[in-house]
N, C-alpha and C positions, 0 to 999 in steps of 0.2 A: 390531615384533619378532616373529619367528616362533618357535614353540614345538613341542616334540615332541608327537605325538599323545597326548591324554590318554585314559584309559580311558573307554569309552562309559557314560554314565549314562542309565538308562532313563527318568528323571524329567526330564532336560534341564537340571537346575539344579545348579551346584556349591555347596559349602558356604558360600563367602563371599556368593554371591548370595542363598542361602536366608535368611540372617540379616537382610538389608536390604530384599529385594525384596517387594512385596505379592503374596500368592499368587493372589488373584482379579484377572482383567483387568477393564477398564472395563465391558465387555458384561455379565460375570457380576455385577459390583456393581450395575449398573443393574437387571438382572433381579430380583436379591434385594430391592432397595429398592422396585420396583414391586410385587413380591409382597407385601411387608409392608404397603404403603399400601393395597392392594386389600383385605387382610384387615381392616385398621382401618376403612376406609370402609364396609365392609359392616355394621359395628356402629354407627358414627356416622349412617349413612344410615337405619337402622332406628329411630332414636330419634324418638319422637313429641314434637315441641317443644310442641305444645298442652296435652299432659298431663304432660310430663316435670317432675319436681322434682329437687332436689339429690341425693336418695337414688337415683332412677332413673340420673342421670348417673354417680354413683359406681359403681353396679352395672355400667353399661355399660363404664366405663373399666377396671374390674377384669376383666370378661369379655374385653374386647379385649386386655388385657395378658397374661391367661393364655393366650388363643388365639395371639397372636403368639410368646409364649415356646415354646409346645408345637410350633408349625410351625416355629419357628426350629431347635429341636432335631431335629425329623424332617428338615428340609431339610439340616441339617448332616450327619446320618447318611446321607442319600441321596447327598450330595456325596462322602463317603468311599467308599460302595459304588460309584459311578460311576467315581471315580478308579482304584479298584483293578481294576475291570473293564476300563477302557481300558488300563491298564498291563499287565495280563495279556494283552490282545490284541496289544499292541506286542511284548511279550516272545515270544509264540508266532510272530509274524511274523519277528522278529529271528532266533530260533533256527532257524525253517524256512528262510530264506534263507541263513543261515550254513552249514546242513548239506545244502542241496539239491544234487542232482547233475544234475537236470533243470532247465534254465534256464527252460522254459516254466512249469513249476510254481513256480519261484521268482518269476517275474514275476506269476503269478496271486496269490501270497501278497502281494506287494508292493502289488498293486492294491486289496487290502482296506483299506489305510491311506493309500495315495497313488496313486489311479487315474490321475491325469494324468501323474504321473512314470512309472508303469508303462507307460503307453501309448506313450511315446517312447523309452524305455531299450531299447538293443539287447542281444541275448544276450551279445555279447563284453563290453559295458559291465558287465552284470550279473554276468558271471563274474569280472571284476576287482573289482567290489564285494565279492562273496562271498570272494574271496581276501584282500581287506583286512580283512573282518570276522573271518576266521579268524586273523589276526595279533593281534587283540584278545584280552584274558582272556576265559575261558569265561563266558557270561552265567549268572545265578543260576537255580536250578531253578524258582523261582516268583517272582512279582512281590511286592514288599514295600511296605508304607506307611512313610512317614517322618514326621518332625516337621512338615515343611512342609504335608503332607496334613491333619494334625490342626489345624494353624494355619488352614488354608483352611476347614475345617469350622466352626471357631470363628468366623471372619469372617463366614461365612454365617449362623449363628445370631445373632451380634450385629447384623448389618445388618437382618435381618427383625425382631428384637425392638425395635431402637431406631427403627424406622420409625414406631412408634406415638407417639414423644416429641413432635415438633412438632405433630402433628395433635391431640394430647390437651391441650397446654398451654392453649389457649383456654378449655376447659371448667374448667380449675383456677383460672383468674385472672378470668374474666368471670362475673358473677352471672347475668345474663339468658341463659337457654338458647338463645333464638333468635338472639341476637347471637353467643353462643359457637359456635353451630353454623356460621353464616355465616363467621365468622372461621376456624374449623377447616377449612371446605371451601376457602376462599381459600389457606390454608397448604398443603392437599393438592395444589391445582391448581399452585401455584408449585413444590412438590417434584417433581410429575410433569413439569412443564416443564423444570426443571433436570436431571432425570435423563434426559429425552428429548434435551436438548441434549448432554449428555455422551455419550450413546449414538450420537448422530449424528456427533459428532467422531471417536469410535472406529472407526465403520464407513466414514468418509470421505464422509458425506453432509452436506447443508446442515443445520446444527444446529437452526435455528429451524423448519424444515419437520418434522423428526423430533420436536421438542419438542412442537409443536401435535398431531402425530399421537399422541404418547404420552398427552397429556391426553385426547384423544378415546378412545383405546384404553382407558385407565383407567376413564373414565365408562361405557363400553360394558361392560367386564368386570365392574364393580361392579354395574350394572344387571341383568346376566345372573345374576350370583352371587345377588343378592337375590331375583330372580324365581324362581330354582330352590330357594329356601329356605335359601341358604348364610348 
């Protein structure tokens, strides 16, 4: 079924989609889980099993919990800032192409957001695009955040915060610190592997190759973070 042209949405999502569609894509979700895992592993990796008691483990878990919550909030705020910045840039390009009289200038503007498309579009084609854009309602004066953006920020915060859960569970249910640490590390490796496989599918690569690479990357990043005093 064909429909009439709908008003252009600068966020690219209509109201029906926004209610049901996840805000973060698989790549973004994988990145947030990896970030949260690395934060937790810097705490569990610094635990001295030979000297650790139940109080030390409890303090470590509290510290990791607080750290992941703080970074989840910070990462959520950065997500909102990044979203607003990107939408503002898109709006400037949209307004610039819509109002341009010089097609070379219009193509330069388009190249800032879609360089490949700008490199092949011809002046006559761009002129027709500009004419069609002028048939649409005027764009807003400035970019706005919407409920979907705040939902995305909440998803970021929750993913980073909840990453501590599976890794922390062994310390809560296993009395022996050494056994708990080994179990916790095993859980972390599995989570890294699963996140890597999901990322591999999202980018069209072999999931198991990316999964193994993600485990190795996580180990290296944790080692570097701990070596630098993180």
